[in-house]
C-alpha positions as CSV (number, residue, x, y, z in Angstrom):
1,X,-48.1,27.3,24.9
2,X,-46.2,26.3,21.4
3,X,-43.1,26.2,22.9
4,X,-43.9,23.7,25.8
5,X,-45.8,21.6,22.4
6,X,-42.2,21.4,20.9
7,X,-40.3,20.6,24.6
8,X,-43.1,18.1,25.2
9,X,-42.7,16.6,21.4
10,X,-38.8,16.6,22.0
11,X,-39.0,14.9,25.2
12,X,-41.4,12.0,24.3
13,X,-40.4,11.8,20.9
14,X,-37.1,13.2,19.8
15,X,-34.6,12.4,22.7
16,X,-35.3,8.5,22.1
17,X,-35.5,8.4,19.1
18,X,-32.3,10.0,18.6
19,X,-30.9,8.3,21.6
20,X,-32.4,4.7,19.3
21,X,-30.9,5.5,16.3
22,X,-27.1,6.7,18.1
23,X,-27.2,3.0,19.7
24,X,-28.5,1.4,16.7
25,X,-27.3,3.1,13.8
26,X,-29.4,4.1,10.4
27,X,-29.2,1.4,8.3
28,X,-30.4,-0.5,11.6
29,X,-33.3,1.0,12.0
30,X,-36.9,0.4,11.1
31,X,-40.1,2.9,11.3
32,X,-41.8,0.1,14.0
33,X,-38.9,0.4,15.7
34,X,-38.7,4.2,16.4
35,X,-42.7,3.7,16.7
36,X,-41.8,1.6,19.2
37,X,-38.9,3.8,21.6
38,X,-41.3,6.8,20.9
39,X,-44.4,4.7,22.2
40,X,-46.6,5.6,19.3
41,X,-48.5,3.5,17.2
42,X,-47.1,3.3,13.8
43,X,-50.1,4.8,12.1
44,X,-49.5,7.7,14.4
45,X,-46.5,8.7,13.7
46,X,-47.3,9.7,10.5
47,X,-49.2,12.6,12.3
48,X,-46.1,14.2,13.7
49,X,-43.7,13.0,11.0
50,X,-43.8,12.8,7.4
51,X,-42.3,9.2,7.6
52,X,-39.0,7.6,8.8
53,X,-36.8,10.6,7.1
54,X,-38.1,13.0,8.6
55,X,-38.3,10.8,11.8
56,X,-34.4,10.7,11.5
57,X,-34.0,14.2,10.5
58,X,-36.0,15.8,13.3
59,X,-34.3,13.4,15.9
60,X,-30.4,14.3,14.5
61,X,-31.4,17.7,14.8
62,X,-32.6,17.6,17.8
63,X,-29.4,15.4,19.1
64,X,-26.9,18.1,17.2
65,X,-28.8,21.2,19.7
66,X,-28.5,18.9,22.9
67,X,-24.6,18.1,21.9
68,X,-23.9,21.6,20.9
69,X,-25.6,23.0,24.3
70,X,-23.2,20.5,25.9
71,X,-19.9,21.5,24.5
72,X,-20.5,25.1,24.4
73,X,-21.2,24.5,28.3
74,X,-18.1,22.9,28.8
75,X,-16.6,26.2,26.9
76,X,-17.9,28.5,29.3
77,X,-17.3,26.6,32.3
78,X,-13.9,26.7,31.5
79,X,-12.9,30.4,29.4
80,X,-11.1,31.6,32.0
81,X,-9.0,28.7,32.3
82,X,-8.4,28.5,28.4
83,X,-5.8,26.0,29.0
84,X,-8.2,23.4,30.8
85,X,-11.0,23.8,27.9
86,X,-8.1,23.4,25.4
87,X,-6.2,20.0,27.4
88,X,-9.8,18.3,28.5
89,X,-11.8,18.8,25.1
90,X,-10.9,16.0,22.9
91,X,-11.7,13.9,26.3
92,X,-15.0,16.0,26.6
93,X,-15.9,15.3,22.7
94,X,-15.3,11.5,23.7
95,X,-18.7,11.7,25.9
96,X,-20.5,12.2,22.9
97,X,-18.5,10.2,20.5
98,X,-21.6,8.2,19.5
99,X,-24.2,10.9,19.2
100,X,-21.3,13.2,16.9
101,X,-20.7,9.8,14.4
102,X,-24.4,9.5,14.0
103,X,-24.6,12.9,13.3
104,X,-21.7,13.1,11.3
105,X,-22.8,10.0,9.3
106,X,-26.2,12.1,8.5
107,X,-24.9,14.8,7.6
108,X,-22.4,12.9,4.8
109,X,-25.1,10.8,3.7
110,X,-26.1,11.6,0.2
111,X,-29.6,10.8,1.2
112,X,-30.3,12.6,4.4
113,X,-27.0,15.4,3.8
114,X,-29.0,17.9,2.4
115,X,-32.4,18.0,4.5
116,X,-29.8,18.4,7.7
117,X,-27.6,21.3,5.6
118,X,-31.0,23.0,4.8
119,X,-31.4,23.3,8.8
120,X,-27.4,24.3,9.6
121,X,-28.7,28.1,9.6
122,X,-30.5,27.5,12.6
123,X,-27.4,26.3,14.0
124,X,-25.0,28.8,12.9
125,X,-27.2,31.4,14.5
126,X,-27.5,29.4,17.7
127,X,-23.3,28.7,17.4
128,X,-23.0,33.2,16.5
129,X,-25.1,33.5,19.7
130,X,-22.6,31.2,21.7
131,X,-20.1,33.0,20.1
132,X,-21.4,36.4,21.0
133,X,-21.5,35.0,24.8
134,X,-18.1,33.6,24.9
135,X,-16.3,37.0,22.9
136,X,-18.0,38.8,25.5
137,X,-16.8,36.4,28.4
138,X,-13.4,36.5,27.1
139,X,-13.1,40.5,26.6
140,X,-12.7,40.2,23.0
141,X,-14.4,40.7,19.4
142,X,-16.4,37.8,18.2
143,X,-15.0,38.1,14.5
144,X,-12.1,37.5,16.3
145,X,-13.2,34.4,18.2
146,X,-15.4,33.2,15.5
147,X,-12.5,31.6,13.1
148,X,-11.1,29.7,16.1
149,X,-14.4,28.5,17.6
150,X,-15.1,26.8,13.7
151,X,-11.7,25.4,13.3
152,X,-12.4,23.3,17.2
153,X,-15.7,22.6,15.3
154,X,-13.1,21.0,12.9
155,X,-11.0,19.5,14.9
156,X,-14.3,17.5,16.5
157,X,-15.0,16.1,13.1
158,X,-12.3,15.3,12.4
159,X,-11.1,13.5,16.0
160,X,-15.1,11.7,15.2
161,X,-14.5,10.6,12.1
162,X,-10.6,9.5,12.2
163,X,-10.3,8.8,15.9
164,X,-6.8,9.7,15.7
165,X,-5.9,11.3,19.7
166,X,-2.4,12.9,18.6
167,X,-3.1,14.9,15.7
168,X,-6.5,16.5,17.5
169,X,-4.2,17.0,20.4
170,X,-1.7,18.5,18.2
171,X,-4.3,20.3,16.5
172,X,-6.1,22.0,20.0
173,X,-2.3,23.3,21.3
174,X,-1.8,24.9,18.0
175,X,-5.5,26.6,18.6
176,X,-4.8,27.1,22.1
177,X,-1.8,29.3,21.0
178,X,-3.3,30.8,18.4
179,X,-6.2,31.7,20.9
180,X,-3.5,33.4,23.8
181,X,-1.7,35.3,20.8
182,X,-5.4,36.7,19.6
183,X,-7.5,37.2,23.2
184,X,-6.6,40.7,25.4
185,X,-4.0,40.1,28.0
186,X,-5.6,39.8,31.9
187,X,-3.6,41.9,33.9
């Protein structure tokens, strides 16, 4: 029952709030705007959240999970052809660039950064599960794959923040070469 309540809350509140924040930014959003988008009255939002900051943090946390699920999904679809994954990764990141910009803005914020980083353990656990599943699919140990995955995440953040396609492409090529050296050779 609780799982369904959380799913309903995400669909009703967090998804529209996250999309609104992506389109309008933190600094251009009021609690009244969020209430309108979430289809709740100003007074009843405090039943679900502790205020505007809590809506921001909860929405961004939801958004991180959604974007990570999609990007790891892309990885799973293409792990049997790593050259495609590494060749098309930045273009896939472009599909989520607005969302990722908001996420990095919140993570770097002196106001919200500490609060979202408190939630990082949850993300590290889910990343760990994705990494284990990818390692199984690739026939290697998760410990071998983990640094490469976190380097890919680092390239993603660097690309989103600085938008330097050529440098990010060079980084992805280097990671591809590194991964090919680490993975077991398929016969």
